[in-house]
C-alpha positions in Angstrom: 77.2 161.0 105.3 78.8 164.5 105.1 76.9 166.7 102.8 79.3 168.7 100.6 77.1 171.7 99.9 79.8 173.9 98.4 80.9 171.3 95.9 77.3 170.4 95.0 76.6 174.1 94.3 79.7 174.4 92.1 78.7 171.3 90.1 75.1 172.7 89.7 76.5 176.0 88.4 78.9 174.3 86.0 76.1 172.2 84.4 73.7 175.1 84.3 76.2 177.2 82.3 77.7 174.4 80.1 76.6 171.2 78.3 79.6 169.4 80.0 81.0 169.6 83.5 84.4 168.1 84.4 84.9 167.1 88.0 88.6 166.8 88.8 90.4 165.6 91.9 92.6 162.9 93.4 91.4 159.3 93.6 89.2 158.4 96.6 88.4 162.1 97.4 84.7 161.6 96.9 84.1 162.4 93.3 81.9 159.4 92.6 79.9 159.8 95.7 79.2 163.5 94.9 78.3 162.6 91.3 75.9 159.9 92.4 74.3 162.2 94.9 73.9 164.8 92.2 72.6 162.3 89.6 70.1 160.9 92.1 68.0 164.1 91.8 67.4 163.7 88.1 67.1 161.1 85.2 70.6 159.9 84.7 72.9 157.2 83.2 76.1 156.3 84.9 79.2 154.7 83.3 82.2 153.7 85.4 85.2 153.1 83.1 87.0 151.1 85.7 84.4 148.4 85.0 85.2 146.3 81.9 81.4 145.9 81.3 81.0 149.7 81.1 84.0 150.1 78.9 82.5 147.4 76.6 79.2 149.4 76.4 81.1 152.4 75.0 83.0 150.6 72.3 80.7 152.4 69.9 80.3 155.6 71.9 78.6 157.6 69.1 75.7 155.1 68.9 75.3 154.7 72.7 75.6 158.3 73.8 73.6 159.9 71.0 70.5 158.1 72.1 70.7 159.1 75.8 68.9 162.0 77.5 69.2 163.6 80.9 72.4 163.5 82.8 75.2 161.2 81.5 78.0 160.6 84.0 81.3 159.1 82.9 83.6 158.2 85.7 87.4 157.9 85.2 87.0 159.3 81.7 90.8 159.5 81.2 90.7 155.7 80.6 89.0 156.4 77.2 90.4 159.7 75.9 88.9 159.0 72.5 85.6 160.0 74.1 86.5 163.6 74.0 86.2 163.9 70.2 82.9 162.0 70.3 81.5 164.4 73.0 82.1 167.6 71.0 79.4 167.1 68.4 77.0 165.7 71.0 77.5 168.9 73.1 76.8 171.0 70.1 73.4 169.5 69.3 70.7 172.2 69.3 67.9 171.8 71.8 69.5 168.7 73.3 68.3 167.8 76.8 71.5 165.8 77.5 74.2 167.0 79.9 77.5 165.3 80.5 79.4 165.0 83.8 83.0 163.7 83.4 85.0 162.6 86.4 88.8 162.3 86.2 91.6 161.8 88.6 94.6 162.6 86.5 94.9 166.2 85.1 97.3 166.1 82.2 95.4 163.6 79.9 92.0 164.9 80.9 92.7 168.6 80.6 94.5 168.1 77.3 91.5 166.2 75.9 89.1 168.9 77.1 91.2 171.8 75.9 91.6 170.3 72.4 88.1 168.9 71.9 85.8 170.6 74.3 87.0 174.2 74.4 84.1 176.5 75.3 81.8 173.6 76.1 83.0 172.4 79.5 83.0 173.9 83.0 85.6 172.7 85.5 85.0 171.8 89.2 87.9 171.0 91.4 87.3 168.6 94.3 89.7 167.7 97.0 88.9 165.9 100.2 86.8 167.3 103.0 87.6 170.8 104.1 86.8 173.0 107.1 83.5 174.0 105.5 82.4 170.3 105.4 83.2 169.3 109.0 82.2 170.4 112.4 84.5 173.0 114.0 85.5 170.7 116.8 86.9 168.3 114.3 89.4 170.7 112.7 92.4 169.0 114.4 91.2 165.6 113.2 90.9 167.0 109.7 94.5 168.4 109.9 96.0 165.1 111.3 94.0 162.7 109.1 93.6 164.8 106.0 90.4 165.2 103.9 90.1 161.8 102.1 86.7 160.6 103.3 87.8 157.1 104.4 90.8 158.5 106.2 88.9 161.2 108.0 86.0 159.0 109.0 88.1 156.0 110.1 87.3 154.6 113.6 90.7 155.5 115.0 94.0 157.3 114.2 95.7 154.0 113.6 93.0 152.8 111.2 93.2 156.1 109.4 97.0 155.9 109.1 96.7 152.3 107.8 94.2 153.5 105.1 96.5 156.3 104.0 99.5 154.0 103.8 97.5 151.5 101.7 96.3 154.4 99.5 99.9 155.4 98.8 100.9 151.9 97.9 97.9 151.3 95.7 98.3 154.7 94.0 101.9 154.0 93.1 101.7 150.3 92.3 98.4 150.1 90.5 96.8 153.5 89.7 99.7 155.2 87.9 100.7 152.1 85.9 97.0 151.7 84.8 97.3 155.1 83.3 100.4 154.1 81.3 103.1 155.7 83.5 105.9 153.1 83.5 108.0 154.4 86.4 109.1 152.1 89.2 106.8 152.5 92.3 109.9 152.4 94.5 111.4 155.4 92.8 108.3 157.4 93.0 107.7 156.5 96.7 111.3 157.5 97.5 110.8 160.8 95.7 107.4 161.4 97.4 108.9 160.7 100.8 111.8 163.1 100.1 109.3 165.8 99.2 107.5 165.3 102.5 110.7 166.5 104.2 110.9 169.4 101.7 107.2 170.3 102.2 106.5 174.0 102.2 110.0 174.8 100.8 111.2 176.2 97.5 111.8 173.6 94.8 115.4 172.6 94.5 115.6 170.1 91.6 119.4 169.9 91.7 119.5 168.9 95.4 116.7 166.3 95.0 118.4 164.9 91.9 121.6 164.4 93.7 119.8 162.8 96.6 118.2 160.3 94.3 121.1 159.8 91.9 119.0 161.0 88.9 119.0 163.9 86.5 117.1 167.1 87.2 114.9 166.4 84.2 113.9 163.1 85.6 113.0 164.4 89.1 111.1 167.2 87.4 109.1 164.7 85.5 108.3 162.9 88.8 107.1 166.2 90.2 104.8 166.8 87.2 103.3 163.3 87.5 102.4 163.7 91.2 101.1 167.2 90.7 99.0 166.0 87.7 97.5 163.3 89.9 96.5 166.0 92.5 98.7 164.8 95.3 101.2 167.7 95.1 100.7 171.4 95.1 103.2 173.4 93.0 102.6 177.0 94.0 104.2 179.4 91.5 106.2 182.4 92.5 105.2 186.0 91.8 108.0 188.2 90.6 108.3 191.7 89.1 110.8 194.5 88.6 111.1 195.9 92.1 114.9 196.2 92.4 115.2 193.1 94.5 116.3 189.5 93.7 113.2 187.4 93.9 112.6 183.6 93.9 111.6 182.2 90.6 111.2 178.6 91.6 107.9 177.3 93.0 107.1 176.1 96.5 106.1 172.5 96.9 103.4 171.1 99.2 101.9 167.6 99.8 98.3 168.7 99.1 96.6 166.4 101.7 97.9 166.9 105.2 97.0 163.3 106.0 99.2 161.9 103.2 102.0 164.2 104.4 101.7 162.7 107.9 101.6 159.2 106.5 104.8 159.8 104.6 106.3 161.2 107.8 104.9 158.3 109.9 102.9 160.7 112.1 99.8 159.0 113.5 98.2 161.4 116.1 97.9 165.0 117.1 100.2 164.3 120.0 102.9 163.0 117.7 102.5 165.9 115.4 102.9 168.4 118.3 106.4 167.2 118.8 107.4 166.8 115.2 109.9 169.3 113.5 107.6 169.5 110.5 104.5 170.6 112.6 104.8 174.3 111.4 105.2 173.3 107.8 102.4 170.9 108.0 100.0 173.5 109.4 101.1 175.9 106.7 100.2 173.4 103.9 96.9 172.6 105.6 95.9 176.2 105.9 97.1 177.0 102.4 94.9 174.3 100.9 91.9 175.6 102.8 92.6 179.1 101.6 93.0 178.0 98.0 89.6 176.5 98.2 88.1 180.0 98.3 90.7 181.8 96.2 91.1 181.5 92.4 94.2 179.3 92.1 95.0 180.9 88.7 95.5 184.2 90.5 97.4 182.8 93.6 101.2 182.9 94.1 103.8 183.0 96.8 106.4 185.8 96.9 109.9 185.9 98.3 113.2 187.7 98.0 116.8 186.4 98.5 117.1 189.0 101.3 114.6 187.0 103.4 111.3 188.7 102.8 108.5 186.3 102.0 104.7 186.1 101.6 103.1 182.7 101.9 100.2 183.6 99.6 99.5 186.5 97.3 96.3 186.7 95.3 94.4 189.0 93.1 90.8 190.0 93.3 89.1 192.9 91.5 92.4 194.1 90.2 93.8 194.5 93.8 96.5 192.5 95.6 96.1 190.7 98.9 98.5 188.8 101.0 98.5 186.0 103.7 101.2 185.0 106.1 100.7 181.6 107.8 102.0 181.3 111.4 101.7 178.1 113.5 102.1 180.0 116.8 100.2 181.7 119.6 99.8 185.5 119.4 101.7 186.3 116.2 102.7 189.9 115.6 103.5 192.1 112.6 106.6 190.9 110.8 109.4 192.5 108.8 108.4 190.3 105.8 104.9 191.8 105.8 106.3 195.3 106.1 108.4 194.7 103.0 105.6 193.0 101.1 103.2 195.8 101.8 105.7 198.3 100.5 106.9 196.5 97.4 103.8 194.7 96.4 101.3 197.5 97.2 98.9 195.1 99.0 95.4 196.3 99.6 95.2 194.2 102.8 96.9 191.2 104.4 96.1 188.6 107.0 98.4 186.8 109.5 96.5 183.5 109.8 97.2 181.2 112.8 95.6 178.3 114.7 94.3 180.5 117.6 91.0 182.0 118.4 91.4 185.8 118.7 91.2 188.4 116.0 93.2 191.6 116.3 94.9 194.3 114.1 98.6 194.7 114.0 98.8 197.3 111.3 96.4 199.5 109.4 96.3 197.0 106.6 97.1 193.8 108.5 94.9 191.7 110.8 95.8 188.6 112.8 93.0 186.1 112.2 92.1 182.5 112.9 91.9 180.3 109.8 88.0 179.7 109.9 87.4 183.5 110.3 89.7 184.3 107.4 87.9 181.8 105.2 84.5 183.3 106.1 85.8 186.8 105.2 87.3 185.6 101.9 84.0 183.9 100.9 82.3 187.3 101.2 84.9 189.8 99.9 88.6 190.2 100.8 88.2 193.9 101.7 84.8 193.9 103.2 85.9 194.0 106.8 89.0 194.5 108.9 90.8 196.8 111.2 
């Protein structure tokens, strides 16, 4: 079993600071396993709302939950959104020893319930699949190809891993989304998701996708919102300001898990990926997700101008701006885009992140750096070292 120390510490902190913690992430990413490992350390009660028996136990939630102490875990809580109004007075009880851990795999319903009923009472923890901090360094390529879903990453072979991911996609579209009340044909969502795989790491063009599917822009945007809300798509918002240049105002779209991207592209192995035209875009998305695991996503954007300048990631820390350019190449050098970004965005520092091993400066504010080294530096402080 892979010990997810970072996620466990985040969960501990959220429950130390709040009466309720909300663990959010896609289905099958390991939320239940993490919650059970956390609950194992202390007196706890576990409800899984996918089980009819547990849903039946909570038909009168006030009576059941009020009598419990210790840690109370409610898995797939979005299946009973009425629980949110019940939890508010329970969380406000003075001197109560009870703590609540809520697990959810669909953001819109869950976050709406928390924001309306549990404001100021809940701490959020985002969980994706395994990341580079969870696995051995020599398994980085396996993580890239198979993605971070535990059963995919730990499969006995690349073929078994691909089969699991293809089954996951089918089950997700045919069962999971309908169970949440989303009445959209699975075939339509699969076609849309597959099209997005070919647009991975590109700027959202709703009109083009709508024409390709024979639907309205409003409809394809609703599909985008559904998949983003289920944590399988990343919608990275643009940064724009008054700098005298025309800048992009539409987001960039990524398949969040690289393994799901490869399943949609029918890529099974590292060898197949090496010869695929989407290899560079795939690595960009993989590296971006790793970086966003250590950067506050509320303060993270991409930036680009219609003149061709672009920055894959811009983020804020301590009131200062930092930039990242992602390059799937050997020995990258300083780029014109970074020169423009440094000038117009007034970056404190920037990294050119690549899949190599060497670290070297290319500008007084820019360093070329392997992905693992960049992650280590960002966990400490973005400006604590460099050229």
